[in-house]
C-alpha positions in Angstrom: -31.0 -45.0 2.2 -31.7 -42.2 -0.2 -29.0 -41.1 -2.7 -28.2 -38.1 -0.5 -27.9 -40.3 2.6 -25.7 -42.7 0.7 -23.6 -39.7 -0.4 -22.9 -38.5 3.1 -22.1 -42.1 4.1 -19.6 -42.5 1.2 -18.0 -39.1 1.9 -17.5 -39.7 5.6 -16.7 -43.4 5.8 -14.9 -44.4 2.5 -11.2 -43.3 2.1 -10.7 -42.3 -1.5 -7.2 -41.0 -0.7 -4.4 -42.5 1.3 -3.8 -41.2 4.8 -2.1 -37.9 5.3 -1.0 -38.9 8.8 -2.1 -41.2 11.7 -3.4 -40.8 15.2 0.1 -41.0 16.7 1.3 -38.2 14.5 -1.7 -36.0 15.2 -1.6 -36.6 18.9 2.2 -35.6 18.9 2.0 -32.5 16.8 2.2 -30.3 19.8 5.9 -31.3 20.1 6.8 -29.1 17.1 4.7 -26.1 18.0 6.3 -22.8 19.0 7.7 -22.9 22.5 5.0 -21.0 24.5 2.2 -23.1 22.9 4.2 -26.3 23.3 4.7 -25.7 27.0 1.0 -25.1 27.4 0.2 -28.3 25.5 2.7 -30.3 27.6 0.8 -29.7 30.8 -2.7 -30.1 29.2 -4.9 -33.1 29.3 -5.1 -35.2 26.1 -8.6 -33.8 25.5 -7.5 -30.2 25.9 -4.5 -30.9 23.8 -6.8 -32.1 21.0 -8.9 -29.0 21.3 -5.7 -26.9 20.9 -4.7 -28.8 17.8 -8.2 -28.5 16.3 -8.0 -24.7 16.9 -4.5 -24.4 15.5 -5.4 -26.2 12.2 -9.0 -25.2 11.8 -10.5 -28.6 12.3 -14.0 -29.5 13.7 -15.3 -32.6 15.4 -17.6 -35.0 13.6 -21.2 -34.9 14.7 -21.6 -37.2 17.7 -17.8 -37.5 18.1 -16.5 -39.0 21.3 -13.4 -36.8 21.1 -11.1 -39.3 19.3 -10.4 -40.3 15.8 -10.4 -38.1 12.6 -11.9 -34.7 12.4 -15.0 -34.1 10.2 -12.8 -33.3 7.1 -11.0 -36.6 7.3 -12.0 -40.3 7.0 -10.5 -43.2 8.9 -8.6 -45.8 6.8 -9.4 -48.4 9.5 -5.8 -48.4 10.7 -5.6 -45.1 12.5 -4.9 -43.1 9.4 -6.6 -39.7 8.6 -7.6 -39.5 4.9 -8.8 -36.1 3.6 -12.3 -35.7 2.2 -14.2 -32.7 0.7 -15.4 -31.6 4.1 -11.9 -30.4 5.2 -12.6 -27.3 3.1 -16.3 -27.4 2.8 -17.5 -27.6 6.4 -16.5 -25.4 9.3 -17.8 -23.1 12.0 -20.1 -20.1 11.8 -20.3 -17.9 14.9 -18.7 -20.8 16.8 -21.3 -23.4 15.5 -20.2 -26.4 13.4 -22.0 -26.2 10.0 -22.0 -28.7 7.2 -21.3 -27.3 3.8 -20.0 -23.9 4.9 -16.5 -22.8 3.7 -14.0 -23.7 6.4 -12.6 -20.2 7.0 -10.5 -21.6 9.9 -8.6 -24.3 7.9 -4.8 -23.9 8.1 -3.8 -26.5 5.6 -0.3 -25.3 4.9 0.5 -25.1 8.6 -0.9 -28.6 9.3 1.0 -30.2 6.5 4.3 -28.5 7.2 4.1 -29.4 10.9 3.1 -33.0 10.1 6.1 -33.3 7.7 8.4 -31.8 10.3 7.3 -34.3 12.9 7.5 -37.3 10.6 11.0 -36.4 9.7 11.9 -36.2 13.4 10.2 -39.6 14.0 11.6 -41.3 10.9 8.1 -41.9 9.5 7.5 -42.0 5.7 6.1 -38.9 4.1 2.6 -38.9 2.5 1.6 -37.6 -0.9 0.5 -34.3 0.8 3.8 -34.0 2.6 5.7 -34.3 -0.6 3.3 -32.2 -2.7 3.6 -29.4 -0.2 7.3 -29.2 -0.9 6.6 -28.5 -4.6 3.8 -25.9 -4.4 2.1 -23.7 -1.8 -1.0 -25.2 -0.2 -2.5 -22.0 1.0 -0.9 -18.7 2.0 -3.6 -17.7 4.6 -5.9 -19.4 7.0 -9.1 -20.4 5.3 -7.9 -20.4 1.7 -6.1 -23.1 -0.3 -4.4 -23.5 -3.7 -7.1 -26.0 -4.7 -7.4 -25.0 -8.3 -3.8 -25.8 -8.9 -4.1 -29.1 -7.1 -6.6 -30.1 -9.8 -4.4 -28.8 -12.6 -1.4 -30.7 -11.3 -3.3 -34.0 -10.9 -5.1 -33.6 -14.2 -1.9 -33.1 -16.2 -1.0 -36.7 -15.4 -4.2 -38.1 -17.0 -5.5 -38.8 -20.5 -9.1 -38.3 -21.6 -10.2 -41.5 -20.0 -8.4 -40.5 -16.7 -5.7 -43.2 -17.3 -2.3 -42.2 -15.9 0.0 -40.9 -18.7 3.7 -41.7 -18.6 4.6 -38.9 -21.0 2.8 -36.0 -19.2 4.3 -32.6 -19.1 4.3 -30.4 -16.0 2.2 -27.3 -16.9 3.1 -23.8 -15.9 1.3 -23.1 -12.6 -0.2 -19.8 -11.6 -0.7 -20.3 -7.9 -3.7 -18.6 -6.3 -5.6 -19.0 -3.1 -9.3 -19.8 -3.3 -12.1 -19.5 -0.7 -14.2 -22.6 -0.9 -17.8 -21.9 -2.0 -20.7 -23.0 0.2 -22.1 -26.4 -0.8 -25.7 -25.4 -0.3 -25.7 -23.2 -3.4 -24.6 -26.0 -5.8 -28.3 -26.9 -6.2 -28.9 -23.5 -7.8 -26.0 -23.6 -10.3 -25.7 -25.1 -13.8 -22.1 -23.9 -14.1 -19.4 -24.6 -11.5 -16.4 -22.8 -10.2 -15.5 -19.1 -9.7 -15.3 -18.6 -13.5 -18.3 -20.8 -14.3 -16.5 -22.7 -17.1 -17.7 -26.2 -16.3 -21.2 -27.7 -16.6 -22.3 -29.1 -13.3 -21.6 -32.8 -13.0 -20.9 -35.3 -10.2 -17.8 -36.4 -12.2 -16.0 -33.2 -11.5 -15.9 -34.1 -7.8 -13.4 -36.8 -8.7 -10.7 -34.2 -9.7 -9.1 -34.1 -6.3 -8.7 -37.9 -5.8 -6.7 -38.4 -9.0 -3.5 -39.5 -7.3 -1.6 -41.9 -9.5 -2.4 -44.9 -7.3 -6.1 -44.4 -8.3 -6.2 -45.8 -11.8 -8.6 -44.5 -14.5 -10.6 -47.7 -14.1 -10.8 -47.1 -10.3 -11.9 -43.5 -10.7 -14.6 -44.3 -13.3 -15.8 -47.2 -11.0 -16.6 -44.7 -8.3 -19.0 -42.7 -10.5 -22.2 -43.9 -8.9 -20.8 -43.1 -5.4 -19.9 -39.6 -6.5 -23.4 -39.2 -8.0 -24.7 -39.9 -4.5 -22.2 -37.4 -3.0 -23.5 -34.7 -5.4 -27.0 -35.7 -4.3 -26.0 -35.1 -0.7 -24.4 -31.7 -1.6 -27.5 -30.6 -3.4 -29.7 -31.7 -0.4 -28.1 -29.1 1.8 -30.1 -26.1 2.9 -28.6 -22.7 3.6 -28.6 -22.0 7.4 -31.0 -19.4 8.6 -29.7 -16.2 10.2 -30.0 -16.9 14.0 -29.9 -13.4 15.3 -32.4 -10.5 15.2 -33.5 -9.1 11.9 -35.2 -5.7 11.4 -37.9 -6.9 9.0 -39.1 -3.5 7.9 -35.6 -2.4 7.0 -35.0 -5.7 5.3 -38.1 -5.2 3.1 -36.7 -1.9 2.0 -33.4 -3.6 1.3 -35.1 -6.2 -0.9 -36.5 -3.5 -3.1 -33.1 -1.9 -3.5 -31.4 -5.3 -4.1 -33.9 -6.4 -6.8 -33.4 -3.1 -8.6 -29.6 -2.9 -8.3 -28.2 -6.4 -7.7 -30.6 -9.1 -8.9 -29.5 -8.8 -12.6 -26.3 -10.7 -11.6 -27.1 -12.4 -8.3 -30.7 -13.5 -9.0 -33.9 -13.2 -6.9 -35.0 -15.0 -3.7 -38.1 -16.2 -2.1 -41.1 -18.0 -3.8 -40.2 -16.7 -7.3 -36.5 -17.3 -7.0 -34.3 -17.2 -10.1 -30.6 -17.4 -10.7 -29.0 -16.4 -14.0 -25.6 -18.2 -13.7 -24.1 -15.0 -15.2 -20.4 -14.6 -15.9 -19.5 -11.0 -15.3 -16.6 -9.8 -17.4 -13.4 -9.1 -15.5 -13.2 -5.6 -16.9 -16.6 -4.9 -15.3 -16.2 -6.7 -11.9 -12.5 -5.8 -11.5 -11.8 -8.3 -8.8 -8.4 -10.1 -8.5 -7.6 -11.6 -11.9 -5.2 -14.4 -10.9 -7.8 -17.1 -10.4 -9.1 -16.5 -14.0 -5.6 -16.5 -15.4 -4.7 -19.8 -13.6 -6.6 -22.0 -16.0 -5.7 -21.9 -19.7 -8.1 -22.3 -22.5 -6.2 -25.5 -23.3 -6.8 -26.9 -19.8 -10.5 -26.1 -20.0 -10.7 -27.8 -23.4 -9.0 -30.9 -22.0 -11.5 -31.2 -19.3 -14.4 -30.6 -21.6 -13.2 -33.3 -24.0 -12.4 -35.8 -21.3 -14.5 -38.2 -19.2 -15.2 -35.2 -16.9 -17.1 -33.4 -19.7 -18.6 -36.5 -21.2 -16.1 -36.3 -24.1 -17.3 -32.9 -25.3 -21.1 -33.5 -24.8 -21.3 -31.2 -21.7 -21.5 -27.4 -22.3 -18.2 -25.7 -21.2 -17.1 -22.1 -21.4 -13.4 -22.5 -22.3 -12.6 -18.8 -22.3 -14.9 -17.3 -19.7 -13.4 -13.8 -19.5 -14.7 -13.2 -16.0 -16.3 -14.6 -12.8 -19.7 -15.9 -12.1 -21.9 -13.8 -9.8 -22.7 -16.3 -7.1 -26.1 -17.1 -5.6 -26.4 -15.5 -2.2 -28.4 -18.0 -0.2 -26.9 -18.2 3.3 -24.5 -15.3 2.5 -24.5 -14.2 6.1 -22.8 -17.5 7.0 -20.2 -17.8 4.2 -17.7 -15.1 5.1 -15.2 -14.1 4.0 -16.3 -12.9 0.5 -15.1 -12.8 -3.1 -13.6 -15.8 -4.8 -10.3 -15.4 -3.0 -11.8 -14.7 0.5 -10.3 -11.3 0.7 -13.3 -9.3 2.2 -14.2 -10.3 5.8 -17.7 -8.9 6.1 -20.7 -7.9 4.0 -20.4 -4.3 5.3 -16.9 -4.3 3.6 -18.4 -5.7 0.4 -20.8 -2.8 0.4 -18.1 -0.2 1.3 -15.3 -0.8 -1.2 -13.1 2.0 0.0 -13.2 0.7 3.6 -11.9 -2.8 3.0 -9.0 -3.6 5.2 -5.5 -4.1 3.8 -4.5 -6.7 6.4 -6.8 -8.5 8.7 -6.9 -11.5 11.1 -10.0 -13.3 12.2 -10.8 -14.2 15.8 -11.4 -17.9 16.7 -15.1 -17.8 17.4 -16.3 -14.2 16.9 -19.0 -13.1 14.5 -19.5 -9.4 13.7 -23.3 -8.7 14.1 -22.9 -5.1 13.0 -20.9 -5.7 9.8 -22.2 -9.2 9.2 -19.3 -11.6 8.8 -16.0 -12.4 10.4 -14.9 -10.6 13.6 -11.5 -9.3 12.6 -8.6 -7.2 13.8 -7.4 -4.9 11.0 -4.1 -3.3 10.3 -2.0 -1.8 7.5 0.8 -4.3 7.7 1.4 -7.8 9.0 2.8 -7.2 12.5 6.6 -7.4 12.8 6.3 -9.9 15.6 4.7 -12.4 13.1 8.1 -13.8 12.1 7.4 -17.5 11.2 5.6 -18.5 8.0 2.8 -20.1 10.2 2.3 -16.8 12.1 2.2 -14.8 8.9 -0.4 -17.1 7.4 -2.8 -16.0 10.3 -3.1 -12.7 8.5 -4.9 -12.1 5.2 -2.6 -9.6 3.4 -4.4 -8.1 0.4 -1.2 -6.8 -1.1 0.0 -10.4 -2.0 -0.6 -11.7 -5.5 -4.0 -13.2 -5.9 -5.3 -11.8 -2.7 -6.5 -8.3 -3.7 -9.8 -7.1 -2.2 -10.3 -4.6 -5.1 -13.3 -4.6 -7.4 -17.0 -5.2 -7.2 -17.5 -1.4 -6.7 -21.2 -1.5 -7.7 -22.3 -0.6 -4.2 -20.8 2.9 -4.6 -24.0 3.8 -6.5 -26.0 3.3 -3.4 -26.7 5.8 -0.6 -25.7 4.9 2.9 -29.3 4.3 3.9 -29.7 1.9 0.9 -26.5 0.0 1.9 -27.8 -0.4 5.4 -31.1 -1.7 4.1 -29.4 -4.1 1.7 -27.2 -5.4 4.5 -30.3 -6.2 6.5 -32.0 -7.9 3.6 -28.9 -10.1 3.0 -29.4 -11.6 6.5 -32.7 -13.0 5.3 -31.4 -15.0 2.4 
């Protein structure tokens, strides 16, 4: 096997984390659903009930699945357990089509974990690390986003520079914020990782999210070559091509506008592609600041000076002051947009004053006109959404960390230029 093939094999077959739940729990989750959905599930076939569960929690079947066993974002522990892997957040559906490496904009992690925990307590089953962790911090306040940055902060606080578990660790102050997972296929273009671009790209960084105390420093370091392969697989991914009609003449006009107005930050595309890995100051981009504030200079220095940063040998930006303008390959497929997933379509990116305050995506819909998620918009979360799970179905930009403000650069374009740029973005 090639390194990339090995990487996909490791990622989808080897459990690096303990199981979050087992087949019995997953197949019984319908019993804790709201009454109307529960009654529908009660009379459904097991296959249809599984489809209902996958839709409720934002899961997708593995390629070639027979309709049993773990979803794509989970690995079997060989005993019926479902162990989370990277693909829970980094693979999903685009216009109804399963796609490897795309942000999982359907994923309802908080709802899944809270209902698993509720059922386990009813059945007298032991709670997992995820069940317990979800009691201490939010896992994600809207469908498709997670508190992933703080997961890494919490796990990292328990480790020394060699990743050994510390007994004297102090719990840091957490600034919770929801992140929209970036598409894997653009990792190959980057030299700096994460929304703020503070960390030099390295396979070692992928190990942040498996630092449960049961995995010793020696164990984590021993997985290095496997994670080198996993990064090779990630970097082998190609952005999916836009499958619908493109007005080529209009797109060519859009390319001219884009290269004049947007390429300074987002790079160029085609045969002479370039990407600057540019951090844009927060005072200039003016998008939601909470993600930038959630990592302290001290935390970034700790990562730089640890095994993750090769003990200070890797270039880190410990006080980045802004966010990286991301590469836009496959941008049509990676909705919603901005680091917090607050903008549902590219049309809304290009029309800052028209961005919805509250929106809810449809299950399979894709907006061909606005290019992105098909959404229903409103000014408030509806009053009938009473439970926490129902409220998480709505993206509310009034909540901390979820603002859709900023990136007002398109205001300098005419409407015709915006229309042309929108068409060009389909080609990337």
